[in-house]
N, CA, C and O atoms as a CHARMM CRD file, in Angstrom:
* protein
*
  308
    1    1 MET  N    -24.42100  70.00200 281.64900 PROA 1      0.00000
    2    1 MET  CA   -25.58100  70.39500 280.87800 PROA 1      0.00000
    3    1 MET  C    -25.54100  69.67600 279.52500 PROA 1      0.00000
    4    1 MET  O    -24.51100  69.65900 278.85100 PROA 1      0.00000
    5    2 ARG  N    -26.64800  69.09900 279.14900 PROA 2      0.00000
    6    2 ARG  CA   -26.72700  68.37400 277.88100 PROA 2      0.00000
    7    2 ARG  C    -26.90900  69.32600 276.71700 PROA 2      0.00000
    8    2 ARG  O    -27.58900  70.34600 276.82600 PROA 2      0.00000
    9    3 ARG  N    -26.28100  68.96800 275.58100 PROA 3      0.00000
   10    3 ARG  CA   -26.46700  69.77300 274.37500 PROA 3      0.00000
   11    3 ARG  C    -27.86400  69.54600 273.83500 PROA 3      0.00000
   12    3 ARG  O    -28.37100  68.42400 273.83700 PROA 3      0.00000
   13    4 GLN  N    -28.46500  70.59700 273.38500 PROA 4      0.00000
   14    4 GLN  CA   -29.80600  70.50600 272.82400 PROA 4      0.00000
   15    4 GLN  C    -29.76900  70.82900 271.34600 PROA 4      0.00000
   16    4 GLN  O    -28.96900  71.65300 270.90300 PROA 4      0.00000
   17    5 ARG  N    -30.63200  70.18100 270.58400 PROA 5      0.00000
   18    5 ARG  CA   -30.70100  70.39300 269.13700 PROA 5      0.00000
   19    5 ARG  C    -32.12700  70.73500 268.75100 PROA 5      0.00000
   20    5 ARG  O    -33.08500  70.26100 269.36200 PROA 5      0.00000
   21    6 ARG  N    -32.24900  71.54500 267.75100 PROA 6      0.00000
   22    6 ARG  CA   -33.54500  71.79300 267.12700 PROA 6      0.00000
   23    6 ARG  C    -33.63700  70.80800 265.98600 PROA 6      0.00000
   24    6 ARG  O    -32.71700  70.70000 265.17500 PROA 6      0.00000
   25    7 VAL  N    -34.72200  70.10300 265.91900 PROA 7      0.00000
   26    7 VAL  CA   -34.75800  68.96800 265.00300 PROA 7      0.00000
   27    7 VAL  C    -35.95800  69.01900 264.08100 PROA 7      0.00000
   28    7 VAL  O    -37.02400  69.52300 264.43600 PROA 7      0.00000
   29    8 ARG  N    -35.76000  68.49500 262.91200 PROA 8      0.00000
   30    8 ARG  CA   -36.86100  68.25700 261.98500 PROA 8      0.00000
   31    8 ARG  C    -36.64300  66.86200 261.40700 PROA 8      0.00000
   32    8 ARG  O    -36.12900  66.73100 260.29600 PROA 8      0.00000
   33    9 PRO  N    -37.02500  65.81900 262.14100 PROA 9      0.00000
   34    9 PRO  CA   -36.83000  64.47500 261.61100 PROA 9      0.00000
   35    9 PRO  C    -37.91400  64.13800 260.59800 PROA 9      0.00000
   36    9 PRO  O    -39.10300  64.30500 260.87300 PROA 9      0.00000
   37   10 ALA  N    -37.51500  63.67700 259.46000 PROA 10     0.00000
   38   10 ALA  CA   -38.49500  63.31400 258.44200 PROA 10     0.00000
   39   10 ALA  C    -37.85300  62.38500 257.43400 PROA 10     0.00000
   40   10 ALA  O    -36.65800  62.48400 257.15400 PROA 10     0.00000
   41   11 SER  N    -38.63600  61.49900 256.90100 PROA 11     0.00000
   42   11 SER  CA   -38.10100  60.55200 255.93800 PROA 11     0.00000
   43   11 SER  C    -37.94500  61.16600 254.55000 PROA 11     0.00000
   44   11 SER  O    -37.42200  60.50900 253.65100 PROA 11     0.00000
   45   12 GLU  N    -38.39000  62.42000 254.35100 PROA 12     0.00000
   46   12 GLU  CA   -38.24400  63.02300 253.03300 PROA 12     0.00000
   47   12 GLU  C    -36.81000  63.46700 252.76200 PROA 12     0.00000
   48   12 GLU  O    -36.48100  63.80200 251.62500 PROA 12     0.00000
   49   13 PHE  N    -35.96000  63.47700 253.76800 PROA 13     0.00000
   50   13 PHE  CA   -34.56000  63.82000 253.56900 PROA 13     0.00000
   51   13 PHE  C    -33.80500  62.57100 253.15700 PROA 13     0.00000
   52   13 PHE  O    -34.00300  61.49800 253.72600 PROA 13     0.00000
   53   14 ARG  N    -32.94300  62.71600 252.17000 PROA 14     0.00000
   54   14 ARG  CA   -32.21700  61.57900 251.61700 PROA 14     0.00000
   55   14 ARG  C    -30.72500  61.86300 251.57500 PROA 14     0.00000
   56   14 ARG  O    -30.29900  63.00500 251.40400 PROA 14     0.00000
   57   15 SER  N    -29.94000  60.80700 251.73500 PROA 15     0.00000
   58   15 SER  CA   -28.49800  60.92800 251.57300 PROA 15     0.00000
   59   15 SER  C    -28.18200  61.00300 250.08400 PROA 15     0.00000
   60   15 SER  O    -29.07700  60.88400 249.24900 PROA 15     0.00000
   61   16 ASP  N    -26.92100  61.20000 249.75800 PROA 16     0.00000
   62   16 ASP  CA   -26.53700  61.24800 248.34900 PROA 16     0.00000
   63   16 ASP  C    -26.75800  59.90300 247.66400 PROA 16     0.00000
   64   16 ASP  O    -26.74900  59.83300 246.43500 PROA 16     0.00000
   65   17 ARG  N    -26.95400  58.84300 248.42800 PROA 17     0.00000
   66   17 ARG  CA   -27.24200  57.52000 247.86800 PROA 17     0.00000
   67   17 ARG  C    -28.73400  57.20100 247.86600 PROA 17     0.00000
   68   17 ARG  O    -29.14200  56.09900 247.50000 PROA 17     0.00000
   69   18 GLY  N    -29.53800  58.17000 248.27500 PROA 18     0.00000
   70   18 GLY  CA   -30.98200  57.98400 248.24700 PROA 18     0.00000
   71   18 GLY  C    -31.56800  57.33200 249.48400 PROA 18     0.00000
   72   18 GLY  O    -32.74900  56.98300 249.49300 PROA 18     0.00000
   73   19 LEU  N    -30.76900  57.15900 250.53300 PROA 19     0.00000
   74   19 LEU  CA   -31.25300  56.53100 251.76400 PROA 19     0.00000
   75   19 LEU  C    -31.82300  57.58900 252.69500 PROA 19     0.00000
   76   19 LEU  O    -31.31600  58.71000 252.74800 PROA 19     0.00000
   77   20 GLY  N    -32.86900  57.24200 253.42400 PROA 20     0.00000
   78   20 GLY  CA   -33.52000  58.19600 254.32700 PROA 20     0.00000
   79   20 GLY  C    -32.60600  58.62100 255.45800 PROA 20     0.00000
   80   20 GLY  O    -31.90800  57.79600 256.04600 PROA 20     0.00000
   81   21 THR  N    -32.61100  59.92000 255.76500 PROA 21     0.00000
   82   21 THR  CA   -31.85300  60.46200 256.88800 PROA 21     0.00000
   83   21 THR  C    -32.75300  61.41400 257.66900 PROA 21     0.00000
   84   21 THR  O    -33.74600  61.92000 257.14500 PROA 21     0.00000
   85   22 ALA  N    -32.39600  61.64600 258.91000 PROA 22     0.00000
   86   22 ALA  CA   -33.03900  62.69000 259.70600 PROA 22     0.00000
   87   22 ALA  C    -32.06100  63.85000 259.75200 PROA 22     0.00000
   88   22 ALA  O    -30.84900  63.63700 259.71700 PROA 22     0.00000
   89   23 VAL  N    -32.56000  65.05700 259.83000 PROA 23     0.00000
   90   23 VAL  CA   -31.68400  66.22000 259.95200 PROA 23     0.00000
   91   23 VAL  C    -32.03000  66.97900 261.22000 PROA 23     0.00000
   92   23 VAL  O    -33.18500  67.00800 261.64700 PROA 23     0.00000
   93   24 ALA  N    -31.02100  67.59100 261.81500 PROA 24     0.00000
   94   24 ALA  CA   -31.19700  68.40200 263.01300 PROA 24     0.00000
   95   24 ALA  C    -30.34000  69.64600 262.86300 PROA 24     0.00000
   96   24 ALA  O    -29.29900  69.62000 262.20700 PROA 24     0.00000
   97   25 PHE  N    -30.78000  70.72400 263.47100 PROA 25     0.00000
   98   25 PHE  CA   -30.07800  71.99700 263.36600 PROA 25     0.00000
   99   25 PHE  C    -29.76000  72.51200 264.76000 PROA 25     0.00000
  100   25 PHE  O    -30.55800  72.35500 265.68400 PROA 25     0.00000
  101   26 SER  N    -28.60200  73.12200 264.90900 PROA 26     0.00000
  102   26 SER  CA   -28.18200  73.60700 266.21700 PROA 26     0.00000
  103   26 SER  C    -28.71500  75.00500 266.52900 PROA 26     0.00000
  104   26 SER  O    -28.51100  75.51100 267.63300 PROA 26     0.00000
  105   27 SER  N    -29.39800  75.63600 265.56300 PROA 27     0.00000
  106   27 SER  CA   -30.01100  76.93800 265.82700 PROA 27     0.00000
  107   27 SER  C    -31.14900  77.17200 264.84100 PROA 27     0.00000
  108   27 SER  O    -31.14700  76.61200 263.74500 PROA 27     0.00000
  109   28 PRO  N    -32.12300  77.99700 265.22700 PROA 28     0.00000
  110   28 PRO  CA   -33.20300  78.33400 264.30300 PROA 28     0.00000
  111   28 PRO  C    -32.68200  79.05500 263.05500 PROA 28     0.00000
  112   28 PRO  O    -33.25200  78.90600 261.97400 PROA 28     0.00000
  113   29 LEU  N    -31.61000  79.83100 263.19500 PROA 29     0.00000
  114   29 LEU  CA   -31.03000  80.53800 262.05800 PROA 29     0.00000
  115   29 LEU  C    -30.49000  79.55100 261.02200 PROA 29     0.00000
  116   29 LEU  O    -30.70200  79.73200 259.82300 PROA 29     0.00000
  117   30 LYS  N    -29.79700  78.51400 261.47700 PROA 30     0.00000
  118   30 LYS  CA   -29.26800  77.51100 260.54700 PROA 30     0.00000
  119   30 LYS  C    -30.40000  76.74300 259.87400 PROA 30     0.00000
  120   30 LYS  O    -30.31300  76.41800 258.69000 PROA 30     0.00000
  121   31 LEU  N    -31.45300  76.45600 260.61700 PROA 31     0.00000
  122   31 LEU  CA   -32.62000  75.79400 260.04000 PROA 31     0.00000
  123   31 LEU  C    -33.22800  76.66000 258.93900 PROA 31     0.00000
  124   31 LEU  O    -33.49100  76.17300 257.84000 PROA 31     0.00000
  125   32 ALA  N    -33.44900  77.93200 259.22800 PROA 32     0.00000
  126   32 ALA  CA   -34.05400  78.84700 258.25800 PROA 32     0.00000
  127   32 ALA  C    -33.15900  79.05000 257.03900 PROA 32     0.00000
  128   32 ALA  O    -33.65800  79.19000 255.92200 PROA 32     0.00000
  129   33 LYS  N    -31.85300  79.06900 257.24200 PROA 33     0.00000
  130   33 LYS  CA   -30.92400  79.26800 256.12600 PROA 33     0.00000
  131   33 LYS  C    -31.01400  78.13100 255.11400 PROA 33     0.00000
  132   33 LYS  O    -30.89200  78.36200 253.91100 PROA 33     0.00000
  133   34 VAL  N    -31.22400  76.91000 255.59000 PROA 34     0.00000
  134   34 VAL  CA   -31.26500  75.75000 254.70000 PROA 34     0.00000
  135   34 VAL  C    -32.67200  75.48900 254.16900 PROA 34     0.00000
  136   34 VAL  O    -32.83600  75.20700 252.98200 PROA 34     0.00000
  137   35 LEU  N    -33.68700  75.57800 255.02500 PROA 35     0.00000
  138   35 LEU  CA   -35.04000  75.17100 254.63000 PROA 35     0.00000
  139   35 LEU  C    -36.04500  76.30400 254.53200 PROA 35     0.00000
  140   35 LEU  O    -37.20700  76.06200 254.20800 PROA 35     0.00000
  141   36 GLY  N    -35.63000  77.53600 254.80500 PROA 36     0.00000
  142   36 GLY  CA   -36.54500  78.66600 254.71000 PROA 36     0.00000
  143   36 GLY  C    -37.04400  79.11100 256.07300 PROA 36     0.00000
  144   36 GLY  O    -36.94700  78.36200 257.04500 PROA 36     0.00000
  145   37 PRO  N    -37.57800  80.32400 256.15400 PROA 37     0.00000
  146   37 PRO  CA   -37.92800  80.91900 257.44300 PROA 37     0.00000
  147   37 PRO  C    -39.19000  80.37500 258.10500 PROA 37     0.00000
  148   37 PRO  O    -39.37900  80.59100 259.30200 PROA 37     0.00000
  149   38 ASP  N    -40.03900  79.69700 257.39500 PROA 38     0.00000
  150   38 ASP  CA   -41.32600  79.27600 257.95700 PROA 38     0.00000
  151   38 ASP  C    -41.32300  77.83700 258.45500 PROA 38     0.00000
  152   38 ASP  O    -42.33800  77.14900 258.35600 PROA 38     0.00000
  153   39 GLN  N    -40.20600  77.37700 258.98500 PROA 39     0.00000
  154   39 GLN  CA   -40.10500  76.00000 259.46900 PROA 39     0.00000
  155   39 GLN  C    -40.44700  75.92900 260.95000 PROA 39     0.00000
  156   39 GLN  O    -40.02100  76.76900 261.74300 PROA 39     0.00000
  157   40 ARG  N    -41.21300  74.92600 261.30500 PROA 40     0.00000
  158   40 ARG  CA   -41.48500  74.66600 262.72000 PROA 40     0.00000
  159   40 ARG  C    -40.30100  73.89300 263.27200 PROA 40     0.00000
  160   40 ARG  O    -39.68200  73.11100 262.55100 PROA 40     0.00000
  161   41 TRP  N    -39.97900  74.10200 264.54500 PROA 41     0.00000
  162   41 TRP  CA   -38.87400  73.37700 265.14500 PROA 41     0.00000
  163   41 TRP  C    -39.19700  73.03600 266.58800 PROA 41     0.00000
  164   41 TRP  O    -40.09500  73.60800 267.20500 PROA 41     0.00000
  165   42 LEU  N    -38.44000  72.09300 267.09500 PROA 42     0.00000
  166   42 LEU  CA   -38.63800  71.57900 268.44300 PROA 42     0.00000
  167   42 LEU  C    -37.27200  71.41900 269.07900 PROA 42     0.00000
  168   42 LEU  O    -36.36300  70.87200 268.45600 PROA 42     0.00000
  169   43 LEU  N    -37.11100  71.88200 270.29800 PROA 43     0.00000
  170   43 LEU  CA   -35.84800  71.78400 271.00900 PROA 43     0.00000
  171   43 LEU  C    -35.75100  70.42900 271.70700 PROA 43     0.00000
  172   43 LEU  O    -36.60500  70.09000 272.52700 PROA 43     0.00000
  173   44 LEU  N    -34.71800  69.65600 271.38800 PROA 44     0.00000
  174   44 LEU  CA   -34.53400  68.31700 271.95500 PROA 44     0.00000
  175   44 LEU  C    -33.10700  68.12600 272.43700 PROA 44     0.00000
  176   44 LEU  O    -32.17700  68.70800 271.87900 PROA 44     0.00000
  177   45 THR  N    -32.92800  67.31100 273.47700 PROA 45     0.00000
  178   45 THR  CA   -31.59100  66.88200 273.86000 PROA 45     0.00000
  179   45 THR  C    -31.14500  65.79900 272.88100 PROA 45     0.00000
  180   45 THR  O    -31.96900  65.24800 272.15100 PROA 45     0.00000
  181   46 ALA  N    -29.85800  65.49100 272.86100 PROA 46     0.00000
  182   46 ALA  CA   -29.34200  64.46200 271.95500 PROA 46     0.00000
  183   46 ALA  C    -30.02100  63.10600 272.18500 PROA 46     0.00000
  184   46 ALA  O    -30.40200  62.45700 271.21000 PROA 46     0.00000
  185   47 PRO  N    -30.18900  62.64700 273.44900 PROA 47     0.00000
  186   47 PRO  CA   -30.88000  61.36600 273.64600 PROA 47     0.00000
  187   47 PRO  C    -32.32800  61.39800 273.15800 PROA 47     0.00000
  188   47 PRO  O    -32.82000  60.41000 272.61300 PROA 47     0.00000
  189   48 ALA  N    -33.01000  62.52700 273.35000 PROA 48     0.00000
  190   48 ALA  CA   -34.39100  62.64200 272.86900 PROA 48     0.00000
  191   48 ALA  C    -34.43000  62.62700 271.34300 PROA 48     0.00000
  192   48 ALA  O    -35.33500  62.04100 270.75000 PROA 48     0.00000
  193   49 LEU  N    -33.46200  63.26400 270.71500 PROA 49     0.00000
  194   49 LEU  CA   -33.38000  63.25700 269.25700 PROA 49     0.00000
  195   49 LEU  C    -33.19800  61.83500 268.74400 PROA 49     0.00000
  196   49 LEU  O    -33.90000  61.41700 267.82300 PROA 49     0.00000
  197   50 ARG  N    -32.26900  61.09100 269.32600 PROA 50     0.00000
  198   50 ARG  CA   -32.05300  59.69900 268.90800 PROA 50     0.00000
  199   50 ARG  C    -33.31500  58.87100 269.12800 PROA 50     0.00000
  200   50 ARG  O    -33.66100  58.04100 268.28800 PROA 50     0.00000
  201   51 GLY  N    -33.99700  59.08300 270.23200 PROA 51     0.00000
  202   51 GLY  CA   -35.23800  58.35800 270.49300 PROA 51     0.00000
  203   51 GLY  C    -36.34000  58.70300 269.51400 PROA 51     0.00000
  204   51 GLY  O    -37.13300  57.84100 269.13400 PROA 51     0.00000
  205   52 THR  N    -36.39500  59.96900 269.10000 PROA 52     0.00000
  206   52 THR  CA   -37.41500  60.41900 268.15900 PROA 52     0.00000
  207   52 THR  C    -37.28300  59.74000 266.80500 PROA 52     0.00000
  208   52 THR  O    -38.28700  59.41400 266.17100 PROA 52     0.00000
  209   53 VAL  N    -36.05900  59.52900 266.36100 PROA 53     0.00000
  210   53 VAL  CA   -35.84800  58.95100 265.03400 PROA 53     0.00000
  211   53 VAL  C    -35.58900  57.45000 265.05700 PROA 53     0.00000
  212   53 VAL  O    -35.39800  56.83700 264.00700 PROA 53     0.00000
  213   54 ALA  N    -35.58200  56.85400 266.25000 PROA 54     0.00000
  214   54 ALA  CA   -35.24400  55.43100 266.37900 PROA 54     0.00000
  215   54 ALA  C    -36.15200  54.52700 265.55300 PROA 54     0.00000
  216   54 ALA  O    -35.68400  53.53300 264.99800 PROA 54     0.00000
  217   55 ASP  N    -37.42500  54.84700 265.46100 PROA 55     0.00000
  218   55 ASP  CA   -38.36700  53.98800 264.73800 PROA 55     0.00000
  219   55 ASP  C    -38.55800  54.38300 263.27200 PROA 55     0.00000
  220   55 ASP  O    -39.32900  53.74800 262.55200 PROA 55     0.00000
  221   56 LEU  N    -37.86800  55.41600 262.83700 PROA 56     0.00000
  222   56 LEU  CA   -37.96000  55.81500 261.43200 PROA 56     0.00000
  223   56 LEU  C    -37.00900  54.96400 260.60600 PROA 56     0.00000
  224   56 LEU  O    -36.03500  54.42400 261.13000 PROA 56     0.00000
  225   57 ASP  N    -37.28400  54.85000 259.35600 PROA 57     0.00000
  226   57 ASP  CA   -36.41700  54.09200 258.45700 PROA 57     0.00000
  227   57 ASP  C    -35.33100  55.02400 257.91800 PROA 57     0.00000
  228   57 ASP  O    -35.32300  55.37900 256.74000 PROA 57     0.00000
  229   58 VAL  N    -34.40400  55.41500 258.82300 PROA 58     0.00000
  230   58 VAL  CA   -33.32500  56.32000 258.44200 PROA 58     0.00000
  231   58 VAL  C    -31.98100  55.68000 258.77500 PROA 58     0.00000
  232   58 VAL  O    -31.88000  54.83900 259.66800 PROA 58     0.00000
  233   59 ILE  N    -30.95300  56.09700 258.03800 PROA 59     0.00000
  234   59 ILE  CA   -29.62500  55.53800 258.27200 PROA 59     0.00000
  235   59 ILE  C    -28.83000  56.33700 259.28900 PROA 59     0.00000
  236   59 ILE  O    -27.79600  55.87000 259.76600 PROA 59     0.00000
  237   60 GLY  N    -29.29200  57.53500 259.63300 PROA 60     0.00000
  238   60 GLY  CA   -28.57000  58.35800 260.59500 PROA 60     0.00000
  239   60 GLY  C    -29.15900  59.73700 260.69600 PROA 60     0.00000
  240   60 GLY  O    -30.20900  60.03500 260.12700 PROA 60     0.00000
  241   61 ILE  N    -28.44600  60.58900 261.44700 PROA 61     0.00000
  242   61 ILE  CA   -28.86500  61.96700 261.68000 PROA 61     0.00000
  243   61 ILE  C    -27.76200  62.88900 261.16300 PROA 61     0.00000
  244   61 ILE  O    -26.58900  62.71800 261.49600 PROA 61     0.00000
  245   62 VAL  N    -28.14500  63.85100 260.35900 PROA 62     0.00000
  246   62 VAL  CA   -27.20200  64.85100 259.86000 PROA 62     0.00000
  247   62 VAL  C    -27.44700  66.12900 260.65400 PROA 62     0.00000
  248   62 VAL  O    -28.56000  66.65500 260.65700 PROA 62     0.00000
  249   63 ILE  N    -26.41300  66.62900 261.32600 PROA 63     0.00000
  250   63 ILE  CA   -26.52300  67.86000 262.11100 PROA 63     0.00000
  251   63 ILE  C    -26.04800  69.03100 261.25400 PROA 63     0.00000
  252   63 ILE  O    -24.96100  68.97900 260.67800 PROA 63     0.00000
  253   64 ASP  N    -26.84700  70.07300 261.17100 PROA 64     0.00000
  254   64 ASP  CA   -26.52800  71.29000 260.41700 PROA 64     0.00000
  255   64 ASP  C    -26.07000  70.99800 258.98700 PROA 64     0.00000
  256   64 ASP  O    -24.94300  71.33100 258.62100 PROA 64     0.00000
  257   65 PRO  N    -26.92900  70.38400 258.18000 PROA 65     0.00000
  258   65 PRO  CA   -26.53400  70.15900 256.79000 PROA 65     0.00000
  259   65 PRO  C    -26.29900  71.50000 256.08600 PROA 65     0.00000
  260   65 PRO  O    -26.96100  72.49600 256.37900 PROA 65     0.00000
  261   66 ALA  N    -25.36500  71.50200 255.17500 PROA 66     0.00000
  262   66 ALA  CA   -24.99100  72.74300 254.49500 PROA 66     0.00000
  263   66 ALA  C    -26.04600  73.21300 253.51100 PROA 66     0.00000
  264   66 ALA  O    -26.11900  74.40500 253.21300 PROA 66     0.00000
  265   67 GLY  N    -26.85100  72.31700 253.00800 PROA 67     0.00000
  266   67 GLY  CA   -27.86200  72.70200 252.04000 PROA 67     0.00000
  267   67 GLY  C    -28.68400  71.50400 251.64200 PROA 67     0.00000
  268   67 GLY  O    -28.50400  70.40400 252.16500 PROA 67     0.00000
  269   68 THR  N    -29.57200  71.72300 250.73000 PROA 68     0.00000
  270   68 THR  CA   -30.40700  70.64000 250.24100 PROA 68     0.00000
  271   68 THR  C    -30.28300  70.56100 248.73900 PROA 68     0.00000
  272   68 THR  O    -29.94400  71.54300 248.07900 PROA 68     0.00000
  273   69 MET  N    -30.55700  69.39800 248.20700 PROA 69     0.00000
  274   69 MET  CA   -30.53300  69.20300 246.77100 PROA 69     0.00000
  275   69 MET  C    -31.89900  68.70200 246.33200 PROA 69     0.00000
  276   69 MET  O    -32.61300  68.05000 247.09300 PROA 69     0.00000
  277   70 THR  N    -32.23800  69.00700 245.13400 PROA 70     0.00000
  278   70 THR  CA   -33.45800  68.44500 244.57900 PROA 70     0.00000
  279   70 THR  C    -33.06100  67.31200 243.65000 PROA 70     0.00000
  280   70 THR  O    -31.93600  67.25600 243.15300 PROA 70     0.00000
  281   71 ARG  N    -33.97000  66.44500 243.43700 PROA 71     0.00000
  282   71 ARG  CA   -33.74100  65.31800 242.55000 PROA 71     0.00000
  283   71 ARG  C    -33.58800  65.80600 241.10700 PROA 71     0.00000
  284   71 ARG  O    -34.32500  66.69800 240.68800 PROA 71     0.00000
  285   72 PRO  N    -32.65400  65.24500 240.34100 PROA 72     0.00000
  286   72 PRO  CA   -32.54600  65.64800 238.92800 PROA 72     0.00000
  287   72 PRO  C    -33.84400  65.33800 238.17800 PROA 72     0.00000
  288   72 PRO  O    -34.52500  64.35600 238.47200 PROA 72     0.00000
  289   73 ALA  N    -34.16500  66.17500 237.22600 PROA 73     0.00000
  290   73 ALA  CA   -35.37300  65.96000 236.43100 PROA 73     0.00000
  291   73 ALA  C    -35.25600  64.66600 235.62700 PROA 73     0.00000
  292   73 ALA  O    -34.20000  64.37300 235.06700 PROA 73     0.00000
  293   74 LYS  N    -36.34100  63.89300 235.57300 PROA 74     0.00000
  294   74 LYS  CA   -36.34600  62.65000 234.80800 PROA 74     0.00000
  295   74 LYS  C    -36.41900  62.91400 233.32000 PROA 74     0.00000
  296   74 LYS  O    -35.97100  62.10300 232.50900 PROA 74     0.00000
  297   75 ARG  N    -36.98800  64.05700 232.96700 PROA 75     0.00000
  298   75 ARG  CA   -37.04700  64.41700 231.54800 PROA 75     0.00000
  299   75 ARG  C    -37.01800  65.92800 231.42200 PROA 75     0.00000
  300   75 ARG  O    -37.37900  66.65100 232.35100 PROA 75     0.00000
  301   76 VAL  N    -36.60000  66.37700 230.30100 PROA 76     0.00000
  302   76 VAL  CA   -36.50200  67.80500 230.04900 PROA 76     0.00000
  303   76 VAL  C    -37.61400  68.20800 229.09000 PROA 76     0.00000
  304   76 VAL  O    -37.86800  67.51800 228.10300 PROA 76     0.00000
  305   77 ALA  N    -38.26500  69.30600 229.37600 PROA 77     0.00000
  306   77 ALA  CA   -39.36600  69.76700 228.51700 PROA 77     0.00000
  307   77 ALA  C    -38.85200  70.26800 227.19100 PROA 77     0.00000
  308   77 ALA  O    -39.63800  70.69400 226.34500 PROA 77     0.00000
């Protein structure tokens, strides 16, 4: 049986170096914990996940990221 992932591939996710990444979550609970409860998700096998992000300008796929960061403010009020 193939492992399945819930995925949210998007170019808005960035590595610590600012490069585009795709993220995938192994459960809806992990997705909601990181990105909030109102996220849409899609169940994919690993090959389908790789195929989904193949044409995106991303450097890789992060599975179950621990959290998200926001960009530092460019100026302080």
